C-alpha positions in Angstrom: -0.3 -0.2 -0.1 1.5 3.2 -0.7 2.0 6.3 1.5 -0.6 8.5 -0.3 -3.4 5.5 0.0 -2.3 4.9 3.9 -2.9 8.8 4.5 -6.0 8.6 2.8 -7.3 6.0 4.6 -5.9 7.2 7.9 -7.8 10.9 6.6 -11.2 8.9 6.1 -11.0 7.0 9.6 -10.3 10.4 11.2 -13.0 11.9 9.6 -15.4 9.2 10.3 -14.5 9.1 13.8 -15.0 13.2 14.0 -18.4 13.0 12.5 -19.6 10.3 15.0 -17.9 11.6 17.6 -19.6 15.3 16.8 -23.3 13.3 16.2 -22.8 11.6 19.5 -22.2 14.9 21.4 -25.0 16.6 19.6 -27.2 13.8 21.0 -25.9 14.0 24.6 -28.2 15.5 27.1 -26.0 17.7 29.8 -27.1 19.7 32.9 -24.9 21.7 35.2 -25.4 22.0 39.1 -23.5 24.2 41.5 -22.7 21.2 44.0 -21.6 23.8 46.8 -24.4 26.0 46.5 -26.8 22.8 46.5 -25.4 21.2 49.7 -25.2 24.6 51.6 -28.6 25.9 50.7 -30.5 23.4 51.5 -32.6 23.5 54.9 -30.1 20.8 56.4 -27.0 22.6 54.9 -28.3 26.3 56.5 -28.8 24.6 59.6 -25.2 23.0 59.5 -24.0 26.5 58.8 -25.7 28.0 61.9 -24.8 25.2 63.9 -20.9 25.7 62.7 -21.7 29.4 63.4 -22.9 28.9 66.8 -20.2 26.8 67.6 -17.1 28.5 66.3 -18.1 32.7 67.1 -16.8 32.6 70.4 -13.4 31.2 69.3 -13.5 33.4 66.9 -14.0 36.4 68.9 -11.3 35.2 71.3 -8.9 35.0 68.3 -9.5 38.4 67.1 -9.2 39.7 70.5 -6.0 38.1 70.8 -4.6 39.8 67.6 -6.2 43.3 68.5 -4.1 43.1 71.8 -0.9 41.8 69.8 -1.5 44.7 67.2 -1.6 47.3 70.3 1.6 45.7 72.1 3.5 46.1 68.7 2.4 49.6 68.7 3.4 50.2 72.0 6.7 48.8 71.5 7.4 51.2 68.4 6.5 53.8 70.5 9.0 53.0 73.0 11.6 51.9 71.4 13.6 55.0 71.9 12.8 54.8 75.4 13.6 51.5 76.2 17.0 49.6 76.8 18.2 47.6 74.0 18.1 44.4 76.4 14.4 45.7 77.5 13.3 46.2 74.2 14.6 42.8 72.7 12.6 41.0 75.6 9.6 42.7 74.6 9.9 42.0 71.0 10.9 38.3 71.6 8.0 37.9 74.0 5.7 39.6 71.2 6.9 37.4 68.5 6.7 34.3 70.7 2.9 35.0 71.3 2.3 36.0 67.6 3.7 32.6 66.7 1.3 31.1 69.1 -1.7 33.1 67.8 -0.5 31.9 64.4 -0.7 28.1 65.4 -3.9 28.5 67.3 -5.4 29.9 64.4 -4.4 27.3 62.1 -5.4 24.7 64.2 -8.6 26.5 64.6 -9.1 26.4 60.8 -8.4 22.9 60.4 -11.0 21.7 63.4 -13.4 24.0 61.5 -13.0 22.4 58.2 -12.8 18.8 59.7 -16.3 20.0 61.5 -17.7 21.3 58.4 -17.0 18.0 56.8 -18.5 16.3 59.4 -21.9 18.1 59.3 -22.0 18.5 55.7 -20.9 14.9 54.3 -24.5 13.3 54.6 -25.9 16.0 53.0 -23.4 15.9 50.2 -24.2 12.0 49.9 -28.1 12.9 50.1 -27.5 15.5 47.6 -25.6 13.2 44.8 -28.3 10.7 45.3 -31.0 13.3 44.0 -28.8 14.4 41.2 -28.3 10.7 40.1 -31.9 10.4 40.3 -32.7 13.8 38.3 -30.0 12.7 35.6 -31.8 9.3 35.2 -35.3 10.3 35.2 -34.6 13.2 32.7 -32.5 11.4 30.4 -29.5 13.4 31.3 -25.9 11.7 30.0 -23.9 13.9 31.8 -24.2 16.7 35.2 -21.2 18.8 35.5 -20.3 20.4 38.5 -20.9 24.3 37.7 -17.0 24.9 39.0 -15.7 23.0 36.3 -17.1 24.9 33.5 -16.3 28.4 32.6 -19.8 28.7 30.9 -23.1 27.2 30.6 -26.5 27.9 29.3 -28.7 29.2 32.5 -31.5 26.7 31.2 -29.0 23.7 31.8 -28.5 24.8 35.7 -30.3 21.8 37.7 -29.4 24.0 41.1 -32.2 25.0 42.1 -34.6 21.8 41.3 -32.0 19.9 43.6 -32.4 22.0 46.2 -36.3 21.9 45.9 -36.4 18.3 45.7 -33.8 17.8 48.5 -36.0 20.0 50.8 -39.1 18.1 49.7 -37.6 14.7 50.6 -36.3 15.8 53.9 -39.8 16.8 54.6 -41.5 13.8 53.7 -39.0 11.6 55.4 -40.3 12.2 58.8 -43.8 11.9 57.7 -43.2 8.5 56.1 -41.6 7.4 59.1 -44.5 8.3 61.2 -42.8 11.2 63.2 -44.0 14.5 63.1 -41.7 17.2 60.9 -39.4 19.0 63.1 -40.0 22.2 61.6 -43.7 21.8 60.9 -45.9 24.4 62.2 -48.5 23.5 64.8 -52.0 23.5 63.4 -54.2 26.2 64.7 -57.5 24.9 66.2 -60.5 26.3 64.9 -63.5 27.0 67.0 
């Protein structure tokens, strides 16, 4: 077989594959979901955020207060640097640097603990959200559901995020009713005379 025939055969095969691929893509049904928003804007996600905020607010205030105190200490050291002896100045600077390093360590530990706690609280919500996304995709014939963070652009009509949040909240409301337990957030029925 000549080189020209091989080239033409390869070109024809590439063209066929390209045509089939573009046809397959044209027939694919794709949707987009902002997974993070879907998890955090469900009723369970909002409750988890409120619980985290309540749990960590006091510690954050303590860290902020310590940071303000260290800033004031630094300013005081700057003001007194010409008045203090070299030894006294160096002692204050060393003490300040040690306290600042300790605060930074506490801050890093605090952030790690916050992230860990957030992960523990949101993991069940994430799992349930993923199952709802799979169910919606299956029921509506979507071939591919992509996280919104992974695509630079999408048409707004392809976004399923609001639908996922709504279905999550509806299944959360239906679950207590199905188990015979009253819904936690359900208002009490008013008695009519």
